[in-house]
N, C-alpha and C positions, 0 to 999 in steps of 0.2 A: 911273059909266064909271069903267074902270078899262083899263091895259094892263100888263105886266109883262114887261120884258125882261131878259136874260141878256146881260151885256156880260164881256169875257175880260178877264184881268189885264192884258194888255199895251195894252188900251183902257179901262183905268179912268180915265183923265182924259176921257173921251167924257162923261161923268155933269155934268161942268161944262158943257157944251153946253145941257143941261137946264135945269139950275136959272139958268142966266147969258141964258137963251131970256126975251124979253118976253112970250110966251104962255105955253109953256110953263112957266115961272118962276111965275106966278100960280097955278099948281093945285099939288096936293099932291103933292110928289115925295119919296119917302123910299128911302134907299140900303142895302144892308145886305150883309156878307160872306156866302157861302155857308155858310160852317162856324157862321157866328151863326145861322143858319135851321135849321141840321142837315142841310145839304145837303154833298154830296162837292165836291172842287173847291174852286179860289182864285177862282171867277168871283165878278162884282158882279149880286147882283139890285136892279131898280129897277121901281118901283111908283109909275105917273104916272096919278092922280085927278084927274077934273076931267070940262072939256066936250068934246064930239064932236073939234070944230074944234083943239083942244088937244093931244087925243090923237093925232092926223093929224100935227098937227106934229112931236109926239115921234117920231113910227115917220120921219117924214123927215129929222130931223136924225140920226137913229142910222142912217138908212138906210147899208148897207154894213160897218155897224159890229155892230149887233144888231138883229135882226127880233124883234116880241113873240112870245112862247112861245105855241104853241098852246093851246087853250083847256083842257084836262086840265090838262096840267103849270102854267100861271097860274093855274087854282082853287087847285092846291097850294101853292103857291110865296105866295101872296097870303093864303090861309088862315093861312099859319106867321108872314108878317107882322103879321095881325089879332090872331094868339093871342100875341104878344110883345108888342103893343100892350095887350093887355087883363091881361097880366100885369103889366106894369108900372103901369096904372092901379090895380090892386088893393094893388098894393105901395104905392103912393101913399096910399091909403086907409088901411091899415095905420099908416103913419106920422101923418098928419093927421087920422085919424078921420073918421067920418061927419058 
């Protein structure tokens, strides 16, 4: 399970709330700039993967700052995150071998 959030540049420090939280910080929290994902703007995108209680806590922590993206947009951004991770993993395989 995952949730994807778009955080405006002026609120970028709010990502620290997620990482520093006792519940959400124990989950997988990944932050990337929009441009690194091939998206327009200066926003940051955050993917939180984990348990339903942790995802609910992430929504609560970012309330008023960033709401979870709607399903179609969230899926697109999530695929971009995974594609980058897959490219990085295959690159490491080329360096260290199978």
